[in-house]
N, C-alpha and C positions, 0 to 999 in steps of 0.2 A: 388635823385636821383634815391634811392637801392630803399625804396616803386614803384618810378616807374617803373622798372624793372620787381621788385613782381608781381606788377598784372595786367602788359603785360601778364606775360608767366605762366597765372597761366590760360588761353583758352587752352594751348596747352597739358598739366598738366593735365588737365578734358578730354581737349580728346583719346591722350593716355588712361589713362582711361577704356577709353568710347568701343574704340576698345582692351581693356585686357580681360573684360568680356565678349565676343566672343564670340561665338564657331567657330568652323577651319569651313578655307571660302574656295571659289574654286577661281580656278585664276580668277587676276586683270581682269574684263572689261573694255568696253570705259575710254576713260577720266570721271574722272566728280562721275562717276556710282556706288556705294556704291558695296562689293563683294556680291557670294548668299550666300543665305544659306541657311538650311532645316532644318521645322520643323516637330518635329512628334510627336504622338498623341497616344498612352500614352506615358509619360515617367519612369513612375515605377507600375511595375503588377501583382496581381500573378494569378496564374493558379493552380491544379490537375494534377495529373497524368492524361496522357489522353485527357487535354480538352486543347482547342485550343482558340486562338483568336486572334486578328489583327489589326497590329501597320500599321495607317496611315504615309506618308510623304506627305508634301508638298513641296518645293521649288518657294525660297522667287520670284521672276522673271523667271520663266516658270516653262514648264511642261514637264518631263522628266522623262527615266527607271533608276530605282537604284537595287543596287547590295545589299541585303541584306546578314547577316553574325551572327551566333553565337558563342560567348566565350568560349560559351565549347556542342558541340550537346549530350551527355550523360546528359544532365539539360535540354536543347529544342530548338529545329531546328524551322529554319526560313527559309518558303521558299517564290520562288520567287516573293510572291506580299505582302509579311511582314503576311504573318501567323504565330504563332506560335505557338510549341505545347509541357506542360510538359511531359515529356519521366522518370524522376528519381527528389525528393523529390532536392531539391540545389540550387543557386544559378547563373546569369547566365549574362552576359548583350549582347544588339544585336544591329549592326552597320547596319545605313543604308549608303549610300556613292549614291549618285547623277554621273552618265554616265556619263552625260555632265559636269556638273557645277564645279565636286571632291569633293562640300562639304557632311560632314556630319556628325550623332548624331549617339546617343545616347539609347536606354535608360537597364534599369535592370527591369531584371522578375524574380520571385521566384515561383518554384515550391513548389507545397506543396502536400503529398500524398494521392491519392483520395481515397474519398466520398463512403466506405460501405451502401448497400441498408438492411444488420440486423449484430448485432456484432456474428463475427464467432467465434468457439468455434478451429478452423483448425486457423485461423487464424490469431483472436486478442489474447484471453485467453489462449488456450496452451503455445505459445510462457515466459508467462509469468512464466512458471513452469518446463522448460528445455531452460532457459537460463541466463548464469551467468550473477550477477553483475545490477538485473530484482527490486527486491526488496530493497535493500541499494549495498553503492559502498560498493564493498565485497562481497559480500554474491553470497553464492552455488546454484547453477540453486538443483531447487525442487529433479528432478528426480538425481543426486549423490547418492543419497541415495534412493527414493522412486521410484526405477528403473525394478520395476515385479511383478507380482502378486505370487509369490513363493520365499518365505525366507530362504528356504535351497539355494538361489542365491545370498542373503546377504542382502536384500531389505526389507527397516525398516517396521514396520510393512503388507508385504506380498501388499505394496502397489506399483502401476503401478502409475506414476503422471506423465509417457510421452505419453496416451492414455484417448479415449477416453473412452473407452474400460472397466480400466484403473477405469481414477473417477468413472466409472456408477457400479464398482463392488465396492470397498469403501478403508479399509484396512480388516487387521485378517481376511481377508472370510475365510475361513474352506478348501477352493483350491482352485486351479483356477479358476472355476466354481461356483461356488458357492454365491451368493453376501456377504459378509461381513460387517464391521456399514459406512453406507452411511454417503458420503461427503457431501450429499446437503438436506438430510431431513432423517425423519426417521427411515421408514421403509427397510432392506436389501430389495436390490431389487425393489423398489420403486419411486413410482414419484411423491411422494405425498412432492415437492419442499418447504424448506422449509431453506433463506437464512441467514434469521435473526436468526435460532438459531441454522443454523451448525456445523457441527463435525468438518470444514475446516473454514469458516466464522474466528469464538474463536480462529482454530489455529496460522490463517492469523495476527487479531489484538493487540488478548488477551495476555500483557506481562505479566509471572508470580511474582505470587511478592514472599515473599517482594523483593523490587529492585532495595532498596543501599546497595552496593555494587552491587549487580547482583548472581542471580543461576549461579553456570559455568554449563554451557552445556556439559554433560555428551552423550553418543550415547550410550553408555548400562542402560539407565535410572536409573544406581541405587540409584538416590535418585530422586527419581519422588515421595515418598513417605513422604521424612523431616526426619527428625537425627533417630535414634534408641537410647530406649527412660529404664531406670535404673526407677525399686525402691528406694525409698526411704523415709523412714521411714513409709513408708503404700498411698502414693504418687508419680505419675512420675513422673518423668525429665532427661531432657533430656546428654545424656555421654556424655562429654568432656575431650579429646576433640570429637571433632564432626564424624563421623563415620552414615554408612547408607550400611548396608547391609542388608537391610529388600524384596526390589524390589525385589526376585526369593521365599519368605517366608516368603510372608505379614502375613500368619495368625498364626507365632510362633515367626518372631519374635518383640518388642514393635516398634513400630513407630507412629510419631506428626498424621499425617492421622487417621492412625487408632483411635486413642486414641479420637482427633476429633469428627469421624467418631461415634463412641460407644454412644458417649454423643447424639451426632442430632439424633439419630435414633430410640436412648432411651427416648430425649425428642416429641418420633414423637408417640412412642409406649406409653406415657406416659397417652397422653393427655390433658397432659396443653400446653399450647404453653406457658405461665408466669410461670413455676414454674423452679424458680431460684438458687430453694433449694435441687432439687430432684438427689436424688446420682442413680453412673450407675454402672456398671464393665465396667469393658475390660481387656481382659488376664487371668482373674480369680481374675483378686481386686476386690470387692467387697467397697461401697461406696467412692467410686466416687463421686468429683462435682467439677462444670462450675470453679466456684470460685476454688479452691486448684488443681488444674489439667491441665484447660482444659485453660483459662483466658491470663497465661505466654504468653503462643505462641502467642497474640493481644500487649499484654504490654509492655514484656519483649527484650530490642537488646541482640546478639549477640549469639538468639536461633533456630532457625532457621540452617545457618549456618555461619562461623566467621566473626566477625564485620557485624553479615544479621543486621537491622533497627528496631525500633519497627514498627510493623504497626501505632502503632497512632501514627507516625509520625505523619505521610501525612493524618487517616481517627481520628479522636482524636470528633467529635460530628457530628450533627444532623442538619447545620446550613452550607448558604456558602462557609466556607468559610473554611472545608475540604473536602478532594477534596471525590468527587460525592455524600459531604453530608449529611458522612459515619462517624459511629463512633463506631469499634472497642474496643473502652477501657472498652463496659459497658456490662451484659447481657444483657437491655430492647438494646440497638444498636446495637445487635447482629443480636437480632430479629428483629428491624423495618426496616434497610438490606439496599440501595439503595438510593439515589436519593429521598430521602425521602418517603421512604416505595415501592417506585412504583416499584425497580427491587430489589427484596426481594434475600437473596443470601445463603439461604439456601434452594433453589429448583432455575428454570432458569424462572419462569414468566412472568410477566408482566403486575400486576400487584399486589396491598399489603398480605402476609403474615396475614392470621386471622385467621387460626386454625392449632392443629398438627398434622391431617390428609391432609396438605400440602405440609409437607415437602418432599424433597426426598436431600435425600446428595447426591445419580450413578449424581446425574443430574443437581446439586446444582450450585452457581455461584463459591460458595467459596473455595468448591473439585476443581471446575477447575482453580482455581484463585491460587493456593494453588502450585501442582502438575503440568499441563500441561506448556511445552515450548512452546513457540512463535515460530513461522517456519517463516523464514528460523533463523534454530542457532545466535541469536550472535546480535537481530537486535536491533542499538541501541536507547536503556530508554531515552524514551525524558516523561520527569512530566509534560510540557502542551499537551504532546497525539494529538498533530500534525500529526504524520508520521503514525499513529493507522492504516488507510487504503490506507496504499503502496501508490506510488510514483504515482506520478500528468501521466496523461498522456491522449493524445489527442484521441477525442470518436470518432470512424468509421465510426457513419453517419452522426454528429455532425457537427464535429474540434473541439467542442467545452471543453477544461482540466475535465477528471473527475478522481476519487483517481480509483487507483486499483480492491480495494473491490469491489468497489459502479459496476463495468463495469463490470463487477464478478456475484452481482448477482442480474443487467439488463438482463442477455446471462440466466441466472439460471431461473428468474421470463419470460420471452420467452417460459417454457419449456425445457432450456437447450438441445437445441436440438444440433446432429450430423452433424454441419456443415459446 
């Protein structure tokens, strides 16, 4: 008997479920007639700011007029014909109601930023330098330090990253009207833009080495030449505890970068790229060698700053198991450079180093990576390098994801226009 009652109740249960799945209905019609409902097409869509689209409503049992409403007119508006228009990025729900049937239906509308016709300096590039937290959480905007082409006003390197003119004038201009070190090319005031080798790109993406636990960022730049040195038994050694006093007097205070630079310049002057036993001089001291004076800076820990790791912890072989296939533990490895020799570290060329006269210490990868702080300061160091090209942003023209550094590069490749 219980089984018979359960079977008889099953159709009623199914009927309840059926009606519970339908949307809002109008008032009941004649006996035996189903309640009217509205079909809305589409029910989900995405438009850009300024773009319009039309929603189509149909009532199941009649033709009628409709009332349309947006849940947020600051995001999307809708007119009496069901045409929606994106106002600002966000999400809103558009409701349509039958004036006679009183039935209703809904569409979810996502509004995205409108696509641009070109990458604009003022709209897409400049905000990267004038917005806090852009490069990483907690990052200061670049213009907090670089806001004027006048160092007397306290702007570091007399650099103004808040204007197009400042970007073109560059760093360390002799006066506010004379170009300084170019940020995007090689010639002061020139238009020979070369983003891949530019000063700005390098400072945005290249981590200063060594990176564990990491260099202390000093706004006065006092540690950029590395630690001070003292002479011990005819060879240079790092003074412990570490101290850094050479920044304003590097020609008189022995320092790590100065010593390494003296060896590199002597190697170039000697003409033999592979002379590992060559002697050189630094600060009036002769008979210095790579193995006795220079190699220590790559193979010893606690040498660049307290508890600094040895460079060879990451760069220990010319194979894929070593970062950038680089071996900083041997003379031959340093001469070969990074990425199997494709990227020498004793210059900044993109082809193997084959002769001593190709050495360029001032522009070398090694010098820049040992002394240049990555900007903005205190960028998180990721061993997988996944953050080196900056945060992911939406490409203003294609609407696709793109890294910030690459978007700047595209603007530069288009001639770095003032747009």
